[in-house]
PLY file of the C-alpha trace (Angstrom):
ply
format ascii 1.0
element vertex 331
property float x
property float y
property float z
element edge 330
property int vertex1
property int vertex2
end_header
23.10 7.21 -2.49
21.89 3.88 -3.77
23.54 2.60 -6.93
22.35 -0.08 -9.28
25.53 -1.82 -10.29
25.05 -5.59 -10.35
26.85 -7.15 -7.39
26.54 -10.90 -6.89
24.13 -12.04 -9.59
24.69 -12.96 -13.21
21.91 -11.56 -15.38
22.18 -14.63 -17.61
21.12 -16.77 -14.65
17.62 -15.37 -15.10
15.29 -16.52 -17.86
14.93 -14.05 -20.70
11.12 -14.06 -20.50
11.28 -13.18 -16.81
13.70 -10.30 -17.41
11.54 -8.93 -20.19
8.43 -9.18 -18.00
10.14 -7.03 -15.36
11.10 -4.45 -17.96
7.61 -4.44 -19.49
5.95 -3.83 -16.12
8.31 -1.02 -15.21
7.76 0.66 -18.58
3.99 0.28 -18.25
4.06 1.88 -14.79
6.19 4.76 -16.09
3.90 5.44 -19.04
0.78 5.13 -16.87
2.14 7.65 -14.38
3.19 10.07 -17.10
-0.28 9.91 -18.60
-1.92 10.32 -15.20
0.17 13.45 -14.67
-0.93 14.79 -18.05
-4.61 14.09 -17.38
-4.33 15.72 -13.95
-2.92 18.82 -15.62
-5.90 18.82 -17.99
-8.21 18.62 -14.93
-9.57 15.24 -16.00
-8.37 13.84 -12.67
-9.06 15.54 -9.34
-8.04 15.07 -5.73
-4.59 13.89 -4.76
-2.20 12.20 -7.16
1.06 10.66 -5.88
3.27 9.44 -8.72
5.64 6.46 -8.60
8.07 7.63 -11.28
11.59 6.52 -10.35
10.49 3.87 -7.85
9.27 1.25 -10.34
11.97 -1.31 -9.51
10.73 -1.66 -5.93
7.15 -2.72 -6.62
8.01 -4.75 -9.71
10.98 -6.56 -8.17
9.28 -7.23 -4.83
5.94 -8.43 -6.20
7.67 -10.66 -8.77
8.90 -12.70 -5.80
5.33 -13.59 -4.79
2.73 -16.16 -5.77
-0.35 -13.95 -5.99
-2.64 -16.97 -5.90
-1.90 -17.20 -2.18
0.25 -14.19 -1.18
-0.97 -10.64 -0.58
0.22 -7.07 -1.00
-0.62 -4.03 1.12
0.75 -0.56 0.48
0.19 3.12 1.20
-1.21 5.91 -0.99
1.54 5.94 -3.68
-0.05 2.77 -5.00
-0.40 2.86 -8.79
2.84 0.96 -9.43
1.99 -1.76 -6.94
-1.44 -2.37 -8.49
0.06 -2.63 -11.97
2.80 -4.95 -10.70
0.08 -7.17 -9.20
-1.59 -7.41 -12.60
-4.50 -4.98 -12.22
-6.20 -3.82 -15.42
-4.81 -0.38 -16.31
-8.18 0.58 -17.79
-9.87 0.08 -14.43
-7.04 1.93 -12.70
-7.32 4.95 -14.98
-11.10 4.92 -14.63
-10.64 5.01 -10.87
-8.49 8.12 -11.19
-11.33 9.62 -13.24
-13.84 8.66 -10.52
-15.86 6.46 -12.88
-18.06 3.48 -11.97
-15.79 1.19 -14.00
-12.86 2.06 -11.73
-11.05 -0.60 -9.71
-12.80 0.75 -6.57
-15.96 1.77 -8.43
-14.88 5.40 -8.49
-14.97 5.75 -4.71
-11.29 5.51 -3.86
-9.41 7.57 -6.40
-5.63 7.58 -6.59
-4.93 6.58 -2.99
-7.33 3.67 -2.67
-6.80 1.18 -5.46
-8.04 -2.27 -4.35
-8.06 -5.51 -6.32
-9.14 -8.64 -4.45
-8.77 -10.84 -7.54
-5.06 -10.04 -7.73
-4.56 -10.10 -3.94
-3.83 -6.37 -3.81
-5.43 -4.94 -0.67
-4.72 -1.24 -1.05
-3.86 1.64 -1.44
-4.40 3.28 1.96
-4.57 7.04 2.53
-3.51 7.36 6.17
0.24 7.15 6.82
1.07 3.83 8.48
-2.56 2.84 9.07
-2.38 -0.17 6.76
0.60 -1.74 8.57
-1.55 -3.34 11.33
-4.05 -4.47 8.68
-1.26 -6.29 6.83
-0.21 -7.82 10.14
-3.78 -8.93 10.70
-3.89 -10.62 7.31
-0.66 -12.42 8.16
-2.22 -13.50 11.46
-5.16 -14.92 9.50
-2.76 -16.93 7.34
-1.00 -18.22 10.45
-4.15 -19.14 12.39
-5.68 -20.96 9.43
-2.41 -22.67 8.51
-2.45 -21.21 5.01
0.69 -21.20 2.90
0.76 -17.48 2.16
3.07 -14.53 2.69
2.26 -10.83 3.08
4.22 -7.91 1.66
3.57 -4.73 3.62
5.04 -1.71 1.84
5.20 1.84 3.19
7.22 5.01 2.85
9.93 6.38 5.12
7.36 8.79 6.55
5.61 5.86 8.26
8.70 4.66 10.13
8.00 6.74 13.25
4.30 5.91 13.46
3.30 3.82 16.45
1.48 1.40 14.16
4.82 0.41 12.61
6.47 -0.45 15.92
3.43 -2.16 17.40
2.94 -4.36 14.36
6.61 -5.38 14.14
6.53 -6.37 17.81
3.44 -8.54 17.40
4.66 -10.01 14.11
7.76 -11.36 15.87
5.91 -12.32 19.04
3.47 -14.42 16.99
5.95 -15.35 14.21
3.85 -14.07 11.34
4.76 -14.54 7.63
4.94 -10.84 6.81
7.71 -8.89 5.11
7.81 -5.22 6.02
9.27 -3.08 3.23
10.15 0.56 3.78
10.34 2.24 0.38
12.75 4.97 1.43
12.52 7.53 -1.38
14.50 9.96 0.80
11.71 12.46 1.49
8.69 12.35 3.77
6.57 14.87 1.87
9.11 17.72 1.60
11.48 16.79 4.43
14.73 14.86 3.96
14.47 11.70 6.09
17.73 12.36 7.98
16.29 15.61 9.39
13.52 13.77 11.25
15.14 10.47 12.22
17.91 9.90 14.75
18.51 6.55 13.02
19.54 6.88 9.38
19.77 3.16 8.64
16.13 2.14 9.06
16.92 -1.54 8.60
18.36 -1.52 12.15
14.87 -0.94 13.53
13.88 -4.52 12.83
16.51 -5.71 15.30
14.67 -3.93 18.10
12.02 -6.62 17.71
14.37 -9.50 16.85
13.43 -9.23 13.18
16.26 -9.47 10.63
16.73 -6.20 8.75
18.61 -5.29 5.61
19.20 -2.32 3.31
18.54 -2.98 -0.36
19.34 -1.03 -3.54
15.92 -0.08 -4.86
17.14 1.26 -8.19
18.00 -2.24 -9.40
14.97 -4.45 -10.00
16.99 -7.69 -9.91
18.57 -6.83 -6.57
15.11 -6.12 -5.17
13.77 -9.38 -6.60
16.62 -11.44 -5.16
16.47 -9.94 -1.66
12.69 -10.09 -1.40
12.70 -13.66 -2.75
15.00 -14.72 0.10
12.73 -13.06 2.67
9.63 -14.63 1.09
11.16 -18.09 1.12
12.11 -17.75 4.79
8.65 -16.42 5.69
6.98 -19.27 3.84
9.13 -22.02 5.35
9.84 -20.70 8.83
6.84 -18.36 9.28
9.16 -15.54 10.33
8.83 -11.82 9.57
11.53 -9.71 7.91
12.21 -6.02 7.44
13.81 -4.51 4.34
14.68 -0.87 3.83
14.70 -0.47 0.05
16.51 2.74 -0.92
14.87 4.43 -3.89
14.02 7.90 -5.20
10.99 9.63 -6.64
11.65 11.89 -9.60
8.50 13.96 -9.06
7.26 15.84 -6.03
5.38 14.27 -3.13
2.15 14.87 -5.03
1.11 16.87 -8.08
0.82 20.01 -5.93
4.47 19.74 -4.81
7.08 21.56 -6.96
9.87 19.79 -4.99
11.95 22.95 -4.56
13.54 21.47 -1.43
16.05 19.43 -3.44
18.72 20.46 -5.92
18.82 19.90 -9.64
22.17 18.16 -9.15
20.65 15.65 -6.73
17.76 14.89 -9.06
20.04 14.47 -12.06
22.32 12.13 -10.10
19.40 9.82 -9.34
18.09 10.03 -12.90
21.43 8.57 -13.94
20.37 5.53 -11.89
16.98 5.20 -13.61
15.90 1.56 -13.03
14.33 1.24 -16.47
17.32 2.63 -18.32
19.66 0.44 -16.30
17.82 -2.85 -16.93
17.40 -1.98 -20.60
21.14 -1.33 -20.92
22.02 -4.59 -19.18
19.72 -6.57 -21.45
21.12 -4.95 -24.57
24.69 -5.46 -23.38
23.99 -9.16 -22.85
22.26 -9.48 -26.23
18.90 -10.23 -24.63
17.22 -7.15 -26.11
17.62 -4.78 -29.05
16.66 -1.11 -29.33
13.96 -2.12 -31.80
12.50 -4.64 -29.35
12.54 -2.06 -26.57
10.71 0.31 -28.89
7.98 -2.31 -29.30
7.72 -2.77 -25.52
7.43 0.99 -25.06
4.93 1.28 -27.90
2.77 -1.47 -26.40
2.77 0.28 -23.03
1.84 3.62 -24.58
-1.00 1.98 -26.51
-2.36 0.31 -23.35
-2.31 3.60 -21.48
-3.97 5.47 -24.35
-6.70 2.82 -24.43
-7.07 3.19 -20.66
-7.68 6.93 -21.04
-10.24 6.30 -23.78
-11.97 3.73 -21.57
-12.05 6.16 -18.64
-13.33 9.03 -20.78
-16.20 6.91 -22.12
-17.14 5.30 -18.79
-20.17 6.40 -16.80
-20.14 8.41 -13.60
-21.33 6.43 -10.54
-25.07 6.62 -9.94
-26.06 8.45 -6.74
-27.47 5.19 -5.29
-23.97 3.68 -5.24
-23.00 6.20 -2.55
-24.29 3.84 0.14
-23.06 0.60 -1.41
-19.97 -1.29 -0.14
-19.77 0.91 2.95
-20.09 -1.93 5.47
-18.95 -5.49 4.84
0 1
1 2
2 3
3 4
4 5
5 6
6 7
7 8
8 9
9 10
10 11
11 12
12 13
13 14
14 15
15 16
16 17
17 18
18 19
19 20
20 21
21 22
22 23
23 24
24 25
25 26
26 27
27 28
28 29
29 30
30 31
31 32
32 33
33 34
34 35
35 36
36 37
37 38
38 39
39 40
40 41
41 42
42 43
43 44
44 45
45 46
46 47
47 48
48 49
49 50
50 51
51 52
52 53
53 54
54 55
55 56
56 57
57 58
58 59
59 60
60 61
61 62
62 63
63 64
64 65
65 66
66 67
67 68
68 69
69 70
70 71
71 72
72 73
73 74
74 75
75 76
76 77
77 78
78 79
79 80
80 81
81 82
82 83
83 84
84 85
85 86
86 87
87 88
88 89
89 90
90 91
91 92
92 93
93 94
94 95
95 96
96 97
97 98
98 99
99 100
100 101
101 102
102 103
103 104
104 105
105 106
106 107
107 108
108 109
109 110
110 111
111 112
112 113
113 114
114 115
115 116
116 117
117 118
118 119
119 120
120 121
121 122
122 123
123 124
124 125
125 126
126 127
127 128
128 129
129 130
130 131
131 132
132 133
133 134
134 135
135 136
136 137
137 138
138 139
139 140
140 141
141 142
142 143
143 144
144 145
145 146
146 147
147 148
148 149
149 150
150 151
151 152
152 153
153 154
154 155
155 156
156 157
157 158
158 159
159 160
160 161
161 162
162 163
163 164
164 165
165 166
166 167
167 168
168 169
169 170
170 171
171 172
172 173
173 174
174 175
175 176
176 177
177 178
178 179
179 180
180 181
181 182
182 183
183 184
184 185
185 186
186 187
187 188
188 189
189 190
190 191
191 192
192 193
193 194
194 195
195 196
196 197
197 198
198 199
199 200
200 201
201 202
202 203
203 204
204 205
205 206
206 207
207 208
208 209
209 210
210 211
211 212
212 213
213 214
214 215
215 216
216 217
217 218
218 219
219 220
220 221
221 222
222 223
223 224
224 225
225 226
226 227
227 228
228 229
229 230
230 231
231 232
232 233
233 234
234 235
235 236
236 237
237 238
238 239
239 240
240 241
241 242
242 243
243 244
244 245
245 246
246 247
247 248
248 249
249 250
250 251
251 252
252 253
253 254
254 255
255 256
256 257
257 258
258 259
259 260
260 261
261 262
262 263
263 264
264 265
265 266
266 267
267 268
268 269
269 270
270 271
271 272
272 273
273 274
274 275
275 276
276 277
277 278
278 279
279 280
280 281
281 282
282 283
283 284
284 285
285 286
286 287
287 288
288 289
289 290
290 291
291 292
292 293
293 294
294 295
295 296
296 297
297 298
298 299
299 300
300 301
301 302
302 303
303 304
304 305
305 306
306 307
307 308
308 309
309 310
310 311
311 312
312 313
313 314
314 315
315 316
316 317
317 318
318 319
319 320
320 321
321 322
322 323
323 324
324 325
325 326
326 327
327 328
328 329
329 330
């Protein structure tokens, strides 16, 4: 089990504003996901809905290491947290869940296909592992054009055994592409514990098969994630070399809203809830006199207000006109 005890960093070595920004983004993601779950239950949202509750430290810590004026992020279908971490407007994200024309993908993508070019977030992709070669292709574009950018390619443990993963890692090392592959190992591929389907339990070793440095990272600690991804980003930017990180995390909800998650025990879930990344960072900040309970209440209140406004915006937005069905189909 991953833990989130601070190991080699001193929290006071980080600027207070930066620490608070990490906390604010994680809280906003949590409140957004809770509201999305509620609206799904009220049948305001249809289709699939994969929540990111419990995994917030991965997206927030990893994306904080980027310069989104030149770097890019690709991820799979559990994508709400990544979009928010990239700076996407939560109103447009909620409207997308509602299928409205004001949605981030004009109501065409829904939960699994958020896309925000302005903030260099390129999905949200519904097919397991299918976005990994696309991320590699973007990194190839950066390399060929001599651009100073880095790509984060994030995927779940269920994508590890897809051919697209292995093929892309091989080419990324062969061509020395500035791409960081991040496996968000939340322990379960849909309803199956990852150790039941993989002969290798330490996924970070897989990078070595392609001469790519690999490392396991505690994904319940946002500062650990930030530090490790920052090192990989710096190396990719300077040396144009890929990296592979297995970030160990845990989702508190089922695979999707239709999954009651009866395949795991209450004891296991409670043990991971004791490692809640938001609670942990909050406690560290309070302990180091960088935050008070009152200030945290204001952060939480602000997040709740933003999410409530996002729901109001989505409710009042128009449905897409039938003519938009054929728009944006071919670039």
